[in-house]
N, C-alpha and C positions, 0 to 999 in steps of 0.2 A: 440718646443715640450715639453721642460721642464716645461714651464708655464702651458700647458694643463694638464700635469700629476699632477700638484699641486691641481687641482680640478677635480678629476676623476668622470666618470659617469659609471653606471652599466647598462647592457643590460640583461634582463631576457632570459635565455636559456630554462629553464623548470620550471614549477610550479606544485604544488600538490604532492610533495614528502613528505613522512611522516617521520619526524625526520631523514633526511639523515645524514650520518656520514663521508663518504669518496667517492672520485671520482677518476676514472682513465680514460685515453684517449685511445680508441681503434680505429680500422680501420674505414675508411670512415667518419671521423669526428664525430663518435659516442662517447658516454660517458657510462661508467659502474659505477653505483652508489649503495652503500649499504644504506639500511634503518635499523635503530636500532632494529626494531621489528623482523628482521630475513629475510628480503627480499633483493634480488639483482636484479636491473633492468637495462635495456638498455634505454638510452635517445638518440633519433635520432637527427640528426643535426637540424631538424626543430622544436625540442622541444617536440615531441611526446614521452610520457613515456610508455614503454612497460610493459607487464604483468611480474610478478615475474618469473625469470628464475628457472629452476628446479635443484634439487639435492643439495641445500644448507643444511648443516646439522642442526639439532635442536640446538637452542640457548636458553639461559635463558634471556628472554626479560623482564626487569623490573628494575626500578631505573636507574642506569647508564649502565646496562648490556644489551647485545644484539649482533647484528652483527655490527662490528665496522670497523676497518681499512682494506684497500685493496690496494695492489700494484701489478703491472704487473712485471713479470720476465723481466730482461733486454733483453732477447732473445725472447720476446713474439711473435714477428712477425713470427718467425719460429716455436716455440714450443707451442704457445697458453697457456703457463703456467702462473698462477697467484698465489698470496698468500693473505690470509685474516685471520684476527683474530677476536675472538668472545668470549663471555662468555659461557663456556662449563659446562653442568650439570654433576654431578657425586657424588660418595659417599662423604658425609661430606658437600656438598653444591655446589660450582661452582668455576671456575677459568678461567683465560685467556688462550685460546688455539690458536695455529697457525696451519692453514691448507694450503695444496697445492692442486691445481686442474688445469684442463685445460678447457678453454672455448670452447664449441662445435663450429664447423665451422659455424653453423646456428645461433649461439648465444642464443639458447633456453634453454641451461642447462649447468651444470658443469659436466665434466667427470673426472674419476680417482681421486675422492675426497679422501684425506687422511689427517688425523690430524697427524702432524709431531712433535708437541711439546705441552705439557700441563704444565702449571704452577703448582707447588707443594708447599704447600698442597692446597686442595680445602677447601673453607671457606664459612660459611653461612653468606653471605653479598651481597648486591646489589650495592656496592660502590667500586670505585677506581680500575678499571680494567687496567688503562693505555692503552696499545694496539695500539701503532704506530709501523710500520714496515719500515725499511730502508734497501735497498740493497747497499752493498759496491761495489767499482769498481772491487774487486777481487772475487765477486760472493758470499759473505757471507751475512747474515741477522742479523741486530740488531732488537730486539723486546723490547719495554718498558713494564714494569710490575708494576702495582700499588700494594700498601701494604694492600689493601682491607679495610682500615679505622679502623676496629676493631682489627687489628693485626699490628699496626704501629711499635711496638718494634722489630718485626721480620725483619724490613728493615735493622737492624744492624747485623743480623745473616747470616752466609754463608751456613747454612744447609737447606735453603728454597729459593724460588724464589720471595718472597714478597718484594716489594720495590726495585727491581733490574732492571738493563738492562742486557739482555743476548745476546750473539753473537753465531750464529748457522750456520751450513752448510744448504744447501737447502734440505737436508734430515732430518733436525731437530736435528742433533747431535751437541755436543759441538764443536765449531770451533777450529782448531789447533792454539796453541799459546795463548789461553785464560789465564788470569793472575792467576787463582786459580786452574788450572789443576794440579792434583797430590797432592794438599794439603789435609791432613786428615780432614774429616768432612765438606769439602766445595764442593758445586755443581760445576762441571766443566764448566757449561754453563755461569756462571756469569761473566760479564764484569765489572760492577761497582755496588755499593750498596749505601744505605742511601737515596733512592728516595721516593717520596710520591705518586704522581699520574701524570704521563706524558701523555698528549694528543697532543703532538706535537714533531716531530723529523724530521730531514732532514740532508743531507750532505751539508757542506759549500763548497764554491768554491775551498777551499784548500783541500777538501777531508775528512775533519774531521767531526765527528758526533756532531751535535748541537741538543739540546732538551730543552723543557721548561716543567715545572711541576707546578701543583697547590699547593700552600701553604694552610694553614688552613684559618684563618681569617687574611688576609694579608700574604705577603711573597711568592707570586708566583715567580718562579725563571727561568732564562735562565742559562743552564750549558753546558759545553763542556766535556762530560764524558770521562775520561782517564782510561786506563786499571788498575783495582785494586784499584781505588780511592774510597773514602768514602765521600758522599755528605751530610752527617750529620743528615738527618731526622731520628728520631724526637729529637735528642740531641740538635741540633742548628737549629734555624729558625728565620726569621724576622716577623713571624706571631704570633698569639695567639689563644687560644681556642675560639671556637664559643661562643659568648656571653661575651667574655672577660676572662682575667686571663692567666698566663703564661703556656706554654707547658714545662713540665719538670722543669729544673732550670731556664728557661726563658732567656737563653743565645743565642747570635748570632754568637759566634766563639769559637773554641776550637782547640788546637794543633792536627794535624793529620786529621782534617776534612776540606774539601774543601769549599771555599767561592763561591757563585754564581757569574757568570759574570755580572748579572744584577738581580734586584728584584723589585717587585711592592708592594707598600703599599699605598692605599688599593689594594686588589686583583682585577685583571681584568678577572680572570677565562679564561686563554688562551687555545685555541684549534686550531689545524692546524698550519703549519709552512712551509714557502717556501722562498728560496732565489730567487731573480729575476736576471737571467743571460742574459736576452735578452735586446735589444735596443729599444723595442717597446714603452717605456714610456719616452725615453730621457735619457741623461747621469746622471741626478740627481738621478734617481731611480735605475739605474743599480747597482747591488751589495747590495741593501737594503734587509733586512729581513722582511718578512710580517707575521703577527700573528693575528689570529682572537680573539676577545673578546666575550665570552659568556655572561658575566655579564653586560657589558655596551653596547654591540651591535655596535661595530665598528671594522674597520680593522686598525691595528697598523703597520705603516711603521717605521722600526727601522734602523736608519742610524748608520753605524759602521765606526770607524776610529782607525787604529792600533789595531784591534781586540777587541775594547771596544765599548760599546754603547755610541754614541756621542749625539744623540737626538732622540726623538720620534715624530711622526706625527699621529694624530687621523684622520682617513679617514672614510667617509661614516657613520658618527655618526647617530644612530637611524635606521640603516638598519636591525637590528635584530641580534639574536645570531649567530655569525659566527663560524661554526663548523670546516670547512676545507678550506684550501687555497692551490692551486696548480698552477704551471706554466704549461700551455698547450703546445703542439707541435708548435702552432702558435706564441709562445712567450708571449701570453697574460696571465693574472692572472684570475683564476676561483675560485669562492667562493660557499660554501654551507651554507645556513642558516638553523639552526636547530629549527624546529617548526612542529606543526601538519600539516601545509601547507608550507612545506619547499621549497626553491627555489635553483636552480643552476643559478648562475649569472656570466656574463663575464664582466670584468673590461675594459672599453674602454680608450684609451689614450686621 
């Protein structure tokens, strides 16, 4: 089995999706998929793509913005609750927002839709929304927030949500025990700071939060965000300005700023992130981290040893922009390719 996994094959589940961004697995072998333009659709087990479901709130669809990540509540089978994030319009521009809703029993619409958190401030930008959601075993939510490109210096300030990871309750409030709670001038939702634009986040087998983030020209990073830590953007980076030239002082390290677990030069433009916990692909793959590459169009299998990146394997080169990677209830990996004719794919062992 290990030999078979070294040369994986993909099986199309659905085609004709328009810039799909995230996939979740619901009852009856169905899939719930977001499309960046602001639509949420059901994909049937036989690949039929349903009409857009109702009651999705308005999104700012343009550039990198739109309807983005989606996760099911850990108790979804009982409460039908889900969370999704999107670019929300408002005074001053737009920002990443997190919403809670219930999927109707007939799967035709969202009920009880409520925006529970909005990134502050709103910014006139179509870039760097971040927008990955992770539920923790104790029922809290991590949300990654980009620094909106034009406000990168704000990633170093605690009076805003730009370039941050926040930790929230399922009501959108600051989670108890957050590191900056009670500090004057700091927003209590903040978990970590100094991030650029994270489009991948997941829990590791050890229960810790893992994430990756886009660097500028070079310097994409994998990080394990710890409470109250500063991950350096834009003071330190392994990348440079678009077109060349240093960012800031052009340094890669400074005391008090965290080093990435791993970085890529040149950038791969990572998106989607999942640990494989199943045995479906054999022992060599179990425990690997899988990350999509938007820039080069492949699936990256990251082997870890002693908590470090030991080696990488480029899989499915040329498959297209891999936007999302998830392990399904069947233990198989599923991919979304981000294009005008996007696909939901199943990775076969």
